[in-house]
A tleap script that builds the chain and sets N, CA, C and O, in Angstrom:
source leaprc.protein.ff14SB
mol = sequence {
  NMET LYS ASN LEU ASN GLN ILE ILE ILE ILE
  ALA ASN MET VAL VAL MET VAL PHE LEU ILE
  ILE ILE VAL ALA MET GLN ASN LYS SER SER
  GLY LEU SER ASN VAL PHE GLY GLY GLY GLY
  ASN VAL VAL GLN THR ARG ARG GLY PHE ASP
  LYS TRP LEU PHE TYR ALA THR ILE VAL ALA
  ALA VAL LEU PHE VAL GLY LEU SER ILE THR
  SER LEU VAL LEU SER CASN
}
set mol.1.N position { -11.447 -0.956 -26.004 }
set mol.1.CA position { -11.527 -1.451 -24.650 }
set mol.1.C position { -10.250 -2.151 -24.231 }
set mol.1.O position { -9.848 -2.094 -23.069 }
set mol.2.N position { -9.609 -2.821 -25.199 }
set mol.2.CA position { -8.394 -3.554 -24.866 }
set mol.2.C position { -7.274 -2.595 -24.465 }
set mol.2.O position { -6.505 -2.889 -23.549 }
set mol.3.N position { -7.176 -1.447 -25.147 }
set mol.3.CA position { -6.148 -0.470 -24.790 }
set mol.3.C position { -6.402 0.120 -23.412 }
set mol.3.O position { -5.463 0.338 -22.647 }
set mol.4.N position { -7.657 0.378 -23.094 }
set mol.4.CA position { -8.004 0.919 -21.785 }
set mol.4.C position { -7.650 -0.077 -20.680 }
set mol.4.O position { -7.151 0.315 -19.625 }
set mol.5.N position { -7.905 -1.353 -20.921 }
set mol.5.CA position { -7.568 -2.385 -19.941 }
set mol.5.C position { -6.056 -2.470 -19.735 }
set mol.5.O position { -5.594 -2.663 -18.610 }
set mol.6.N position { -5.286 -2.328 -20.813 }
set mol.6.CA position { -3.826 -2.359 -20.680 }
set mol.6.C position { -3.318 -1.156 -19.902 }
set mol.6.O position { -2.386 -1.282 -19.108 }
set mol.7.N position { -3.918 0.010 -20.121 }
set mol.7.CA position { -3.524 1.214 -19.380 }
set mol.7.C position { -3.833 1.031 -17.895 }
set mol.7.O position { -3.034 1.412 -17.039 }
set mol.8.N position { -4.987 0.451 -17.595 }
set mol.8.CA position { -5.360 0.225 -16.191 }
set mol.8.C position { -4.422 -0.785 -15.537 }
set mol.8.O position { -4.070 -0.632 -14.367 }
set mol.9.N position { -4.016 -1.809 -16.273 }
set mol.9.CA position { -3.085 -2.798 -15.728 }
set mol.9.C position { -1.733 -2.161 -15.434 }
set mol.9.O position { -1.128 -2.445 -14.400 }
set mol.10.N position { -1.254 -1.308 -16.327 }
set mol.10.CA position { 0.030 -0.622 -16.103 }
set mol.10.C position { -0.079 0.321 -14.905 }
set mol.10.O position { 0.826 0.376 -14.072 }
set mol.11.N position { -1.187 1.063 -14.817 }
set mol.11.CA position { -1.391 1.952 -13.666 }
set mol.11.C position { -1.457 1.146 -12.373 }
set mol.11.O position { -0.962 1.588 -11.336 }
set mol.12.N position { -2.066 -0.027 -12.435 }
set mol.12.CA position { -2.153 -0.894 -11.264 }
set mol.12.C position { -0.762 -1.361 -10.823 }
set mol.12.O position { -0.482 -1.444 -9.627 }
set mol.13.N position { 0.093 -1.661 -11.776 }
set mol.13.CA position { 1.468 -2.066 -11.443 }
set mol.13.C position { 2.244 -0.926 -10.802 }
set mol.13.O position { 3.009 -1.141 -9.862 }
set mol.14.N position { 2.050 0.283 -11.308 }
set mol.14.CA position { 2.738 1.447 -10.732 }
set mol.14.C position { 2.266 1.677 -9.298 }
set mol.14.O position { 3.079 1.919 -8.405 }
set mol.15.N position { 0.954 1.603 -9.078 }
set mol.15.CA position { 0.413 1.780 -7.723 }
set mol.15.C position { 0.905 0.667 -6.806 }
set mol.15.O position { 1.182 0.905 -5.631 }
set mol.16.N position { 1.015 -0.554 -7.344 }
set mol.16.CA position { 1.487 -1.683 -6.546 }
set mol.16.C position { 2.926 -1.456 -6.074 }
set mol.16.O position { 3.239 -1.701 -4.909 }
set mol.17.N position { 3.790 -0.997 -6.958 }
set mol.17.CA position { 5.185 -0.733 -6.587 }
set mol.17.C position { 5.247 0.396 -5.559 }
set mol.17.O position { 6.007 0.321 -4.594 }
set mol.18.N position { 4.449 1.440 -5.768 }
set mol.18.CA position { 4.399 2.549 -4.817 }
set mol.18.C position { 3.925 2.067 -3.447 }
set mol.18.O position { 4.466 2.479 -2.421 }
set mol.19.N position { 2.916 1.194 -3.427 }
set mol.19.CA position { 2.392 0.658 -2.177 }
set mol.19.C position { 3.447 -0.178 -1.452 }
set mol.19.O position { 3.586 -0.081 -0.233 }
set mol.20.N position { 4.177 -0.983 -2.188 }
set mol.20.CA position { 5.237 -1.794 -1.572 }
set mol.20.C position { 6.303 -0.899 -0.955 }
set mol.20.O position { 6.782 -1.168 0.146 }
set mol.21.N position { 6.675 0.162 -1.660 }
set mol.21.CA position { 7.717 1.066 -1.159 }
set mol.21.C position { 7.262 1.775 0.116 }
set mol.21.O position { 8.016 1.850 1.086 }
set mol.22.N position { 6.038 2.293 0.117 }
set mol.22.CA position { 5.621 3.043 1.310 }
set mol.22.C position { 5.347 2.130 2.498 }
set mol.22.O position { 5.514 2.550 3.643 }
set mol.23.N position { 4.932 0.897 2.253 }
set mol.23.CA position { 4.775 -0.044 3.374 }
set mol.23.C position { 6.139 -0.427 3.933 }
set mol.23.O position { 6.303 -0.541 5.148 }
set mol.24.N position { 7.116 -0.626 3.058 }
set mol.24.CA position { 8.464 -0.971 3.515 }
set mol.24.C position { 9.101 0.174 4.300 }
set mol.24.O position { 9.899 -0.067 5.206 }
set mol.25.N position { 8.759 1.395 3.967 }
set mol.25.CA position { 9.314 2.549 4.682 }
set mol.25.C position { 8.730 2.678 6.085 }
set mol.25.O position { 9.333 3.324 6.943 }
set mol.26.N position { 7.570 2.078 6.335 }
set mol.26.CA position { 6.936 2.173 7.650 }
set mol.26.C position { 7.461 1.146 8.632 }
set mol.26.O position { 7.148 1.233 9.820 }
set mol.27.N position { 8.233 0.194 8.195 }
set mol.27.CA position { 8.700 -0.890 9.054 }
set mol.27.C position { 9.642 -0.344 10.114 }
set mol.27.O position { 10.709 0.179 9.793 }
set mol.28.N position { 9.250 -0.463 11.373 }
set mol.28.CA position { 10.073 0.026 12.483 }
set mol.28.C position { 10.465 -1.084 13.444 }
set mol.28.O position { 11.005 -0.802 14.514 }
set mol.29.N position { 10.211 -2.335 13.094 }
set mol.29.CA position { 10.499 -3.431 14.015 }
set mol.29.C position { 12.005 -3.635 14.145 }
set mol.29.O position { 12.778 -3.281 13.255 }
set mol.30.N position { 12.397 -4.208 15.267 }
set mol.30.CA position { 13.814 -4.418 15.527 }
set mol.30.C position { 14.174 -5.894 15.512 }
set mol.30.O position { 15.087 -6.317 16.220 }
set mol.31.N position { 13.478 -6.669 14.725 }
set mol.31.CA position { 13.809 -8.082 14.623 }
set mol.31.C position { 12.598 -8.968 14.790 }
set mol.31.O position { 11.458 -8.506 14.749 }
set mol.32.N position { 12.861 -10.253 14.981 }
set mol.32.CA position { 11.783 -11.228 15.084 }
set mol.32.C position { 11.078 -11.195 16.431 }
set mol.32.O position { 10.016 -11.801 16.577 }
set mol.33.N position { 11.633 -10.512 17.412 }
set mol.33.CA position { 10.974 -10.482 18.716 }
set mol.33.C position { 9.630 -9.779 18.641 }
set mol.33.O position { 8.713 -10.126 19.385 }
set mol.34.N position { 9.495 -8.804 17.764 }
set mol.34.CA position { 8.219 -8.101 17.623 }
set mol.34.C position { 7.172 -8.957 16.936 }
set mol.34.O position { 5.977 -8.749 17.142 }
set mol.35.N position { 7.593 -9.909 16.129 }
set mol.35.CA position { 6.640 -10.774 15.439 }
set mol.35.C position { 5.895 -11.642 16.443 }
set mol.35.O position { 4.703 -11.897 16.277 }
set mol.36.N position { 6.576 -12.090 17.464 }
set mol.36.CA position { 5.982 -12.987 18.448 }
set mol.36.C position { 5.494 -12.265 19.693 }
set mol.36.O position { 5.257 -12.903 20.719 }
set mol.37.N position { 5.339 -10.949 19.625 }
set mol.37.CA position { 4.752 -10.194 20.729 }
set mol.37.C position { 5.728 -9.698 21.760 }
set mol.37.O position { 5.304 -9.282 22.838 }
set mol.38.N position { 6.994 -9.721 21.489 }
set mol.38.CA position { 7.966 -9.275 22.473 }
set mol.38.C position { 8.371 -7.830 22.348 }
set mol.38.O position { 9.335 -7.402 22.982 }
set mol.39.N position { 7.658 -7.065 21.545 }
set mol.39.CA position { 8.056 -5.684 21.282 }
set mol.39.C position { 7.787 -4.755 22.438 }
set mol.39.O position { 8.681 -4.023 22.862 }
set mol.40.N position { 6.578 -4.768 22.958 }
set mol.40.CA position { 6.228 -3.895 24.064 }
set mol.40.C position { 6.098 -2.438 23.666 }
set mol.40.O position { 6.207 -1.565 24.526 }
set mol.41.N position { 5.872 -2.147 22.415 }
set mol.41.CA position { 5.721 -0.764 21.979 }
set mol.41.C position { 4.346 -0.238 22.370 }
set mol.41.O position { 3.365 -0.981 22.397 }
set mol.42.N position { 4.294 1.051 22.671 }
set mol.42.CA position { 3.019 1.690 22.968 }
set mol.42.C position { 2.550 2.435 21.735 }
set mol.42.O position { 3.349 2.783 20.866 }
set mol.43.N position { 1.252 2.679 21.662 }
set mol.43.CA position { 0.688 3.388 20.522 }
set mol.43.C position { 1.024 4.866 20.649 }
set mol.43.O position { 0.811 5.473 21.699 }
set mol.44.N position { 1.545 5.435 19.585 }
set mol.44.CA position { 1.892 6.849 19.570 }
set mol.44.C position { 1.170 7.525 18.419 }
set mol.44.O position { 0.801 6.882 17.437 }
set mol.45.N position { 0.976 8.815 18.550 }
set mol.45.CA position { 0.367 9.551 17.455 }
set mol.45.C position { 1.389 9.743 16.347 }
set mol.45.O position { 2.582 9.907 16.601 }
set mol.46.N position { 0.910 9.720 15.140 }
set mol.46.CA position { 1.804 9.900 13.997 }
set mol.46.C position { 1.975 11.392 13.742 }
set mol.46.O position { 1.021 12.168 13.802 }
set mol.47.N position { 3.200 11.763 13.460 }
set mol.47.CA position { 3.494 13.168 13.184 }
set mol.47.C position { 4.417 13.267 11.985 }
set mol.47.O position { 5.248 12.392 11.747 }
set mol.48.N position { 4.261 14.325 11.251 }
set mol.48.CA position { 5.162 14.618 10.146 }
set mol.48.C position { 5.119 13.585 9.048 }
set mol.48.O position { 4.059 13.258 8.515 }
set mol.49.N position { 6.295 13.075 8.717 }
set mol.49.CA position { 6.437 12.145 7.602 }
set mol.49.C position { 5.709 10.831 7.860 }
set mol.49.O position { 5.170 10.235 6.928 }
set mol.50.N position { 5.685 10.372 9.102 }
set mol.50.CA position { 4.952 9.138 9.437 }
set mol.50.C position { 3.460 9.275 9.144 }
set mol.50.O position { 2.827 8.342 8.651 }
set mol.51.N position { 2.914 10.434 9.449 }
set mol.51.CA position { 1.498 10.681 9.183 }
set mol.51.C position { 1.235 10.695 7.686 }
set mol.51.O position { 0.236 10.148 7.220 }
set mol.52.N position { 2.132 11.320 6.934 }
set mol.52.CA position { 1.994 11.355 5.477 }
set mol.52.C position { 2.070 9.947 4.899 }
set mol.52.O position { 1.283 9.598 4.019 }
set mol.53.N position { 3.008 9.132 5.385 }
set mol.53.CA position { 3.116 7.749 4.916 }
set mol.53.C position { 1.866 6.946 5.241 }
set mol.53.O position { 1.431 6.123 4.435 }
set mol.54.N position { 1.291 7.174 6.402 }
set mol.54.CA position { 0.081 6.472 6.800 }
set mol.54.C position { -1.071 6.782 5.844 }
set mol.54.O position { -1.751 5.871 5.372 }
set mol.55.N position { -1.287 8.057 5.561 }
set mol.55.CA position { -2.357 8.439 4.640 }
set mol.55.C position { -2.058 8.006 3.207 }
set mol.55.O position { -2.972 7.616 2.481 }
set mol.56.N position { -0.809 8.066 2.796 }
set mol.56.CA position { -0.441 7.626 1.448 }
set mol.56.C position { -0.669 6.125 1.283 }
set mol.56.O position { -1.038 5.669 0.201 }
set mol.57.N position { -0.453 5.363 2.344 }
set mol.57.CA position { -0.704 3.926 2.291 }
set mol.57.C position { -2.188 3.637 2.091 }
set mol.57.O position { -2.555 2.761 1.307 }
set mol.58.N position { -3.033 4.367 2.795 }
set mol.58.CA position { -4.474 4.176 2.646 }
set mol.58.C position { -4.922 4.526 1.231 }
set mol.58.O position { -5.678 3.777 0.613 }
set mol.59.N position { -4.459 5.656 0.721 }
set mol.59.CA position { -4.840 6.084 -0.632 }
set mol.59.C position { -4.352 5.079 -1.669 }
set mol.59.O position { -5.098 4.713 -2.577 }
set mol.60.N position { -3.106 4.633 -1.539 }
set mol.60.CA position { -2.557 3.675 -2.504 }
set mol.60.C position { -3.296 2.343 -2.442 }
set mol.60.O position { -3.522 1.717 -3.478 }
set mol.61.N position { -3.671 1.906 -1.261 }
set mol.61.CA position { -4.403 0.642 -1.143 }
set mol.61.C position { -5.782 0.739 -1.782 }
set mol.61.O position { -6.219 -0.190 -2.460 }
set mol.62.N position { -6.469 1.857 -1.572 }
set mol.62.CA position { -7.786 2.051 -2.180 }
set mol.62.C position { -7.656 2.123 -3.703 }
set mol.62.O position { -8.470 1.542 -4.421 }
set mol.63.N position { -6.644 2.828 -4.197 }
set mol.63.CA position { -6.407 2.887 -5.641 }
set mol.63.C position { -6.105 1.510 -6.217 }
set mol.63.O position { -6.599 1.155 -7.287 }
set mol.64.N position { -5.295 0.738 -5.503 }
set mol.64.CA position { -4.940 -0.598 -5.971 }
set mol.64.C position { -6.174 -1.491 -6.081 }
set mol.64.O position { -6.355 -2.184 -7.082 }
set mol.65.N position { -7.012 -1.474 -5.065 }
set mol.65.CA position { -8.225 -2.291 -5.083 }
set mol.65.C position { -9.170 -1.805 -6.178 }
set mol.65.O position { -9.748 -2.612 -6.906 }
set mol.66.N position { -9.327 -0.493 -6.293 }
set mol.66.CA position { -10.207 0.059 -7.311 }
set mol.66.C position { -9.750 -0.265 -8.727 }
set mol.66.O position { -10.562 -0.628 -9.578 }
set mol.67.N position { -8.465 -0.135 -8.977 }
set mol.67.CA position { -7.934 -0.461 -10.300 }
set mol.67.C position { -8.033 -1.957 -10.583 }
set mol.67.O position { -8.286 -2.356 -11.720 }
set mol.68.N position { -7.840 -2.778 -9.571 }
set mol.68.CA position { -7.961 -4.228 -9.755 }
set mol.68.C position { -9.385 -4.630 -10.112 }
set mol.68.O position { -9.599 -5.443 -11.011 }
set mol.69.N position { -10.353 -4.061 -9.412 }
set mol.69.CA position { -11.757 -4.365 -9.711 }
set mol.69.C position { -12.142 -3.841 -11.089 }
set mol.69.O position { -12.856 -4.520 -11.828 }
set mol.70.N position { -11.684 -2.652 -11.444 }
set mol.70.CA position { -11.968 -2.093 -12.767 }
set mol.70.C position { -11.375 -2.950 -13.858 }
set mol.70.O position { -12.020 -3.190 -14.878 }
set mol.71.N position { -10.163 -3.412 -13.662 }
set mol.71.CA position { -9.525 -4.286 -14.649 }
set mol.71.C position { -10.294 -5.597 -14.789 }
set mol.71.O position { -10.453 -6.107 -15.898 }
set mol.72.N position { -10.764 -6.136 -13.689 }
set mol.72.CA position { -11.538 -7.377 -13.717 }
set mol.72.C position { -12.849 -7.198 -14.482 }
set mol.72.O position { -13.236 -8.053 -15.278 }
set mol.73.N position { -13.523 -6.082 -14.233 }
set mol.73.CA position { -14.799 -5.820 -14.904 }
set mol.73.C position { -14.586 -5.613 -16.407 }
set mol.73.O position { -15.370 -6.103 -17.220 }
set mol.74.N position { -13.533 -4.894 -16.771 }
set mol.74.CA position { -13.285 -4.623 -18.185 }
set mol.74.C position { -12.790 -5.843 -18.947 }
set mol.74.O position { -12.931 -5.904 -20.168 }
set mol.75.N position { -12.216 -6.808 -18.254 }
set mol.75.CA position { -11.704 -7.997 -18.948 }
set mol.75.C position { -12.806 -8.939 -19.382 }
set mol.75.O position { -12.591 -9.778 -20.257 }
set mol.76.N position { -13.977 -8.819 -18.792 }
set mol.76.CA position { -15.107 -9.700 -19.152 }
set mol.76.C position { -15.942 -9.125 -20.256 }
set mol.76.O position { -16.924 -9.740 -20.672 }
savepdb mol mol.pdb
quit
């Protein structure tokens, strides 16, 4: 069980790094003005690579949460 928990922890770290990278690639803001509501961007449909990044972010987040819960259950 201990080896399985270590494998899950390593897989969780890999998914975490992947999640950080794909979230960072989605950043389209042009500075601090967007943080305080000064952006004025309209909602657009995602196409091509943006759509792939959006779905990859969802999958990676679900994997991260699932692996975290599995690791927690196996540690007890």
